C-alpha positions in Angstrom: -11.8 20.2 10.7 -11.9 20.0 14.2 -12.0 22.2 16.6 -10.6 20.7 19.6 -9.5 18.3 21.3 -9.0 16.9 25.2 -7.2 18.1 27.4 -3.8 15.5 28.6 -3.9 14.5 32.4 -1.0 16.2 34.6 2.3 13.9 34.5 1.5 11.9 37.2 -1.7 11.7 37.3 -1.2 10.2 33.8 1.5 7.7 34.7 -1.0 6.8 37.3 -3.5 5.7 34.8 -1.4 4.0 32.4 0.0 2.0 35.2 -3.9 1.2 36.2 -4.6 -0.1 32.8 -1.4 -2.1 32.3 -2.6 -3.8 34.5 -6.5 -4.6 33.4 -5.1 -5.5 30.2 -2.6 -8.2 31.5 -5.2 -9.7 32.5 -7.5 -9.1 29.9 -4.8 -11.4 28.2 -4.2 -13.6 30.9 -7.8 -14.7 30.5 -8.2 -15.0 26.9 -5.1 -16.7 26.1 -5.0 -19.7 28.7 -6.8 -21.6 26.4 -4.3 -22.0 23.7 -2.1 -23.9 26.4 -4.4 -26.2 27.2 -5.7 -27.9 23.7 -3.9 -31.6 24.6 -6.1 -31.5 27.7 -9.1 -30.3 25.9 -9.0 -32.7 23.3 -8.5 -35.5 26.3 -11.3 -34.3 29.4 -14.0 -33.0 26.4 -13.4 -34.6 23.4 -12.6 -31.6 21.4 -11.5 -32.1 18.0 -8.7 -30.0 16.1 -12.0 -27.8 14.3 -12.9 -27.4 18.0 -10.1 -26.0 19.1 -9.5 -23.8 16.6 -13.1 -22.5 16.9 -12.1 -21.2 20.7 -10.0 -19.0 19.3 -11.8 -18.5 16.0 -15.2 -17.5 18.2 -14.2 -15.3 20.8 -12.7 -13.0 17.7 -15.2 -12.8 15.9 -18.1 -12.3 18.8 -14.8 -10.0 20.1 -14.5 -8.2 16.1 -18.3 -7.0 15.7 -18.0 -5.8 19.5 -15.5 -3.5 19.4 -17.2 -1.0 16.7 -20.4 -0.9 19.1 -17.9 0.0 22.2 -15.7 1.9 19.9 -19.1 4.2 19.1 -20.2 4.3 23.1 -17.1 5.3 24.2 -16.8 8.5 22.6 -20.5 9.4 23.1 -20.7 7.8 27.5 -18.0 7.0 30.1 -15.3 5.5 29.4 -14.7 5.0 33.3 -17.7 2.9 33.7 -17.1 1.1 30.5 -13.3 0.3 31.5 -14.7 -1.6 34.7 -17.7 -3.2 33.4 -15.9 -5.4 31.0 -13.1 -5.8 33.7 -16.1 -7.3 35.4 -17.7 -8.9 33.3 -14.6 -11.4 31.0 -13.4 -12.2 34.7 -17.1 -13.6 35.7 -17.1 -15.5 32.1 -13.2 -16.6 33.0 -14.5 -18.2 36.3 -18.0 -19.8 34.4 -15.4 -21.2 31.6 -13.5 -23.6 34.3 -17.6 -25.4 34.7 -17.5 -26.7 31.2 -18.6 -29.8 30.4 -18.7 -29.5 26.7 -17.2 -28.6 23.7 -20.2 -26.6 22.7 -20.3 -25.2 26.4 -16.8 -24.1 26.2 -17.4 -22.4 23.1 -20.1 -20.4 23.7 -18.9 -19.1 26.7 -16.0 -17.9 24.5 -18.1 -16.4 22.4 -19.6 -13.9 25.5 -15.6 -13.0 26.2 -15.4 -11.8 23.3 -18.6 -9.5 23.4 -17.1 -8.9 27.2 -13.2 -7.6 26.6 -14.9 -6.0 23.4 -15.7 -3.2 25.7 -11.7 -3.2 27.0 -10.0 -1.8 24.3 -11.5 0.8 22.5 -11.9 2.9 25.6 -8.7 1.9 27.1 -6.8 3.4 24.8 -8.2 6.8 23.5 -8.5 7.5 27.9 -4.6 6.3 27.2 -4.1 8.3 23.8 -5.9 11.3 25.5 -4.2 11.7 28.5 -1.3 12.2 26.6 -0.5 15.3 23.9 0.8 13.6 21.1 4.5 14.2 20.9 4.1 11.6 23.9 1.4 9.1 22.3 2.9 6.4 21.1 4.9 5.6 24.0 2.1 5.7 26.3 0.2 3.5 23.1 3.0 1.5 23.4 3.6 1.1 27.2 0.3 0.4 27.7 1.0 -3.0 25.1 3.4 -4.4 26.8 0.5 -5.0 29.0 -0.8 -7.7 25.8 2.5 -9.2 26.4 3.1 -9.7 29.7 -0.8 -11.1 30.0 0.5 -13.9 27.0 3.4 -15.4 28.4 1.9 -15.5 31.8 -1.5 -16.7 30.7 -0.1 -19.1 28.9 2.0 -20.3 30.9 0.0 -20.3 34.1 -2.9 -22.1 31.5 0.1 -24.6 30.5 1.5 -24.9 33.6 -2.2 -25.8 35.6 -3.3 -28.1 32.8 -0.2 -30.5 32.9 -1.3 -30.7 36.5 -5.1 -31.9 35.8 -5.8 -28.3 37.0 -7.3 -26.7 33.4 -10.3 -25.8 35.2 -9.1 -24.1 38.1 -6.8 -21.9 35.8 -9.7 -20.2 35.0 -11.3 -19.8 38.6 -8.5 -18.2 39.6 -7.9 -16.1 36.8 -11.4 -14.6 37.3 -11.0 -14.4 40.8 -8.2 -11.9 40.5 -9.9 -9.8 38.2 -12.3 -9.5 40.1 -10.5 -8.3 42.9 -8.5 -6.1 40.6 -11.4 -3.9 39.6 -11.8 -2.6 43.8 -8.4 -0.4 43.5 -9.1 0.7 39.1 -12.3 1.5 40.5 -11.1 3.6 43.0 -8.6 5.6 40.8 -10.6 5.5 37.9 -13.1 7.9 40.0 -10.4 10.3 40.6 -10.1 10.7 36.2 -11.7 13.6 34.1 -14.6 11.8 32.5 -16.0 13.8 29.1 -20.1 14.2 30.5 -22.1 11.9 29.0 -24.2 15.4 26.7 -21.3 16.9 26.2 -19.4 13.7 24.7 -22.9 12.8 22.5 -22.5 16.7 21.0 -19.2 15.8 20.2 -19.4 12.6 18.8 -20.7 11.6 15.5 -24.0 9.8 15.1 -22.5 6.9 13.2 -18.5 6.8 13.0 -17.9 5.2 10.2 -19.4 7.5 7.7 -16.7 9.8 9.1 -13.7 7.5 9.1 -14.2 5.4 6.1 -14.0 8.7 4.6 -10.2 9.1 5.3 -8.4 7.4 2.7 -5.6 6.7 5.1 -7.9 5.2 7.6 -9.2 3.0 5.1 -5.4 1.7 4.2 -4.4 0.6 8.0 -8.0 -1.1 8.1 -6.5 -3.3 5.4 -3.4 -3.8 7.1 -3.4 -3.8 10.4 -5.8 -7.6 9.6 -2.9 -8.8 7.6 -0.3 -8.7 10.7 -2.8 -9.5 13.3 -3.7 -13.2 11.3 0.1 -14.4 11.7 0.1 -12.9 15.3 -2.8 -14.5 15.7 -1.8 -17.9 14.0 1.2 -17.6 16.2 -1.2 -17.1 19.5 -3.5 -20.1 18.3 -1.6 -22.7 17.3 2.6 -21.9 18.2 2.6 -24.0 21.8 0.9 -26.8 20.0 3.2 -26.6 16.9 6.0 -27.2 19.5 4.5 -29.7 21.3 4.2 -31.5 18.4 6.9 -30.9 16.8 9.5 -30.9 19.7 7.8 -33.1 21.9 7.6 -31.1 24.6 5.1 -30.8 27.6 2.6 -28.1 27.1 3.7 -26.0 30.0 7.3 -25.8 28.0 5.5 -25.6 24.3 3.5 -22.7 26.3 7.0 -21.1 28.2 8.4 -21.1 24.1 6.0 -20.6 22.5 5.4 -17.1 24.2 8.2 -16.2 26.2 10.6 -15.5 23.3 8.1 -13.5 21.1 6.8 -11.9 23.6 10.0 -10.7 25.9 11.5 -8.9 22.3 8.2 -8.3 21.8 8.0 -5.2 25.0 12.1 -4.2 23.5 10.9 -2.9 20.0 7.1 -1.9 21.4 8.8 0.8 24.3 12.1 1.1 21.5 9.6 1.7 18.3 7.2 4.0 20.8 10.1 6.6 21.6 11.2 6.6 18.0 8.2 7.6 16.8 7.4 10.2 18.8 11.6 11.4 17.8 10.9 11.4 14.4 7.8 12.8 14.9 9.0 16.0 15.5 10.7 15.5 11.1 7.8 13.8 9.5 4.8 13.1 11.1 4.4 9.9 8.7 6.7 8.8 11.3 4.5 6.1 12.9 3.3 4.9 9.4 7.0 4.4 8.6 7.9 2.3 11.4 4.7 0.4 9.8 6.4 -0.7 7.3 9.5 -1.5 8.2 7.8 -3.8 11.1 6.1 -5.4 8.5 9.4 -6.3 6.3 11.7 -7.2 8.7 9.0 -9.9 10.7 8.1 -11.3 7.1 11.9 -13.4 7.0 11.2 -14.8 11.2 7.4 -16.0 10.4 8.9 -18.4 7.4 11.9 -19.4 9.6 9.7 -20.3 12.7 7.3 -22.1 10.6 10.2 -24.3 9.0 13.3 -24.1 11.6 14.6 -27.7 11.9 16.0 -26.9 15.7 14.6 -25.1 19.1 16.8 -22.8 18.6 16.1 -21.7 15.6 12.5 -21.5 16.3 13.8 -20.0 19.6 15.8 -16.7 17.8 12.9 -16.7 14.6 10.0 -15.9 17.7 12.7 -13.6 19.1 12.7 -11.8 15.4 9.4 -12.0 15.1 8.5 -10.3 18.6 11.3 -7.6 18.3 9.8 -6.6 15.0 6.3 -6.6 15.3 6.6 -4.4 18.4 7.3 -1.2 15.6 3.5 -1.9 14.7 2.0 -2.8 17.9 2.8 0.2 19.7 2.0 2.7 16.3 -1.2 1.4 14.7 -3.5 2.7 16.7 -1.3 6.3 17.3 -1.4 6.8 13.6 -4.5 5.9 12.9 -5.5 9.0 16.2 -3.0 11.3 13.4 -5.7 10.7 10.8 -9.4 10.5 12.5 -11.1 13.8 14.1 -9.9 13.2 18.1 -13.4 12.6 19.1 -13.8 9.8 16.9 -10.1 7.7 18.6 -12.4 5.3 20.7 -14.6 4.5 17.2 -11.5 4.6 15.4 -9.9 1.8 17.6 -13.1 -0.7 17.5 -13.5 -0.2 13.5 -9.8 -1.8 13.3 -10.1 -4.0 15.7 -13.3 -5.5 14.0 -11.2 -5.7 10.9 -8.2 -7.5 12.4 -10.3 -9.7 14.8 -12.5 -11.0 11.7 -9.5 -12.4 10.0 -7.1 -13.5 12.7 -10.3 -15.4 13.9 -9.9 -17.4 10.5 -6.0 -17.5 11.6 -7.0 -20.1 14.8 -9.5 -21.7 13.0 -7.7 -22.5 9.4 -4.9 -23.9 11.6 -6.9 -26.6 13.1 -8.7 -27.0 9.8 -5.2 -26.7 7.9 -3.1 -28.2 11.2 -3.2 -31.5 9.1 -3.1 -31.4 5.2 -1.4 -27.7 4.5 0.5 -27.6 7.7 1.3 -24.2 10.5 4.6 -24.0 9.0 3.0 -23.3 5.3 0.5 -21.4 6.5 3.2 -19.1 8.4 5.2 -18.7 5.2 2.1 -17.6 3.3 1.4 -14.9 5.4 5.3 -14.0 5.4 4.4 -13.2 1.8 1.1 -10.8 3.0 3.1 -9.2 5.1 5.4 -8.0 2.3 3.0 -7.2 0.1 1.3 -5.0 3.2 5.0 -2.8 4.3 4.1 -2.3 -0.1 0.6 -1.1 0.8 1.7 1.6 3.2 4.5 3.0 1.3 2.4 4.1 -1.0 -0.5 5.1 1.4 2.3 7.4 2.7 3.2 8.9 -0.2 -0.4 9.3 -1.8 -2.9 10.1 1.0 -1.4 10.5 4.8 -1.1 14.4 4.1 -4.0 15.6 3.0 -5.5 13.1 5.4 -3.2 14.6 8.5 -3.5 18.6 7.3 -7.6 18.1 7.3 -7.7 16.6 10.9 -5.6 17.7 12.7 -5.4 20.6 15.2 -4.2 22.9 15.1 -3.7 23.2 11.7 0.0 21.9 11.0 2.5 24.1 9.2 3.9 21.6 6.6 
């Protein structure tokens, strides 16, 4: 059993930390998501096929997935402040370089490079945020941070589509990369005031190979199976909903990007913030509160996914998107705090890294299958199949809560909880 946990920061400093992390998270998703709103322009200017367009997501996600466990291991042993700043600077430079792409091969290679650079950020940022807050506030803090993903997805997609409609898709990457480099200056200035475990102490506490510790926790193994199911449906929407709406409802690239993101992401923010607060309030009554909210999320998202792909009207699609966003937020804000409830404190960054590893591998196939099966099976049918998988994942979580959770919670929490 673990014997020590990190000390939370003073409330004001913890709030400012979340604010700075939130801004970096917005830029993270702006830079990765803008490309999906540019598919018609990339097809025209670079001659990219649907398969190659699908690979723009898959290449990023697969490389990102393999980088996350390594990043988590590094973050548990070395300076988290250095890792988040390095990640921001690297991905911003790669974003600017993407605007210079003159072939599908170069663009895909840069997407893979972005996967490496961005993999350093999320495990580290989530762990820093969790360590800065006590358990009873942890879901709210992580949920608030995760809303940066929403803002970045909407802003990046809209901006990418707006610039592409004006024949300036390259300029979108130049602008986004430059903003990231400028943001790194105040970000670094603030992080210098945030306590960071000395490398020697962190190295002494962290296990030599976190996987050997994490994969011995049954509840964590279950989360590593459930989370990829969720993000498969999520990335199918992220990668192909703009193009799907562009073709189905004859929208411009900017209109398609707006409709594909704003209705999902606006309500996701509500679900995230509400789900984080509900989970923290219920935590005093049941330590499995985060897992129960994840079950509810998957069951409620399933019919919305089916409706998203099969509605005959734009209004119906918007309503389904809003419903999916609202209910998906319940899971997105609680997946990492749920993992922190059952793993040793010194492996938190690695836990985020491994969850992202399994999720990234699966979600890469979501964008690839969207391109491969767009003409034959269709995006609508893929969304319906994803809805069935969501239901099965929710049932698996119920079994895990009943059979696995409490033993793992008691073993890896400090101080030992009273049943």
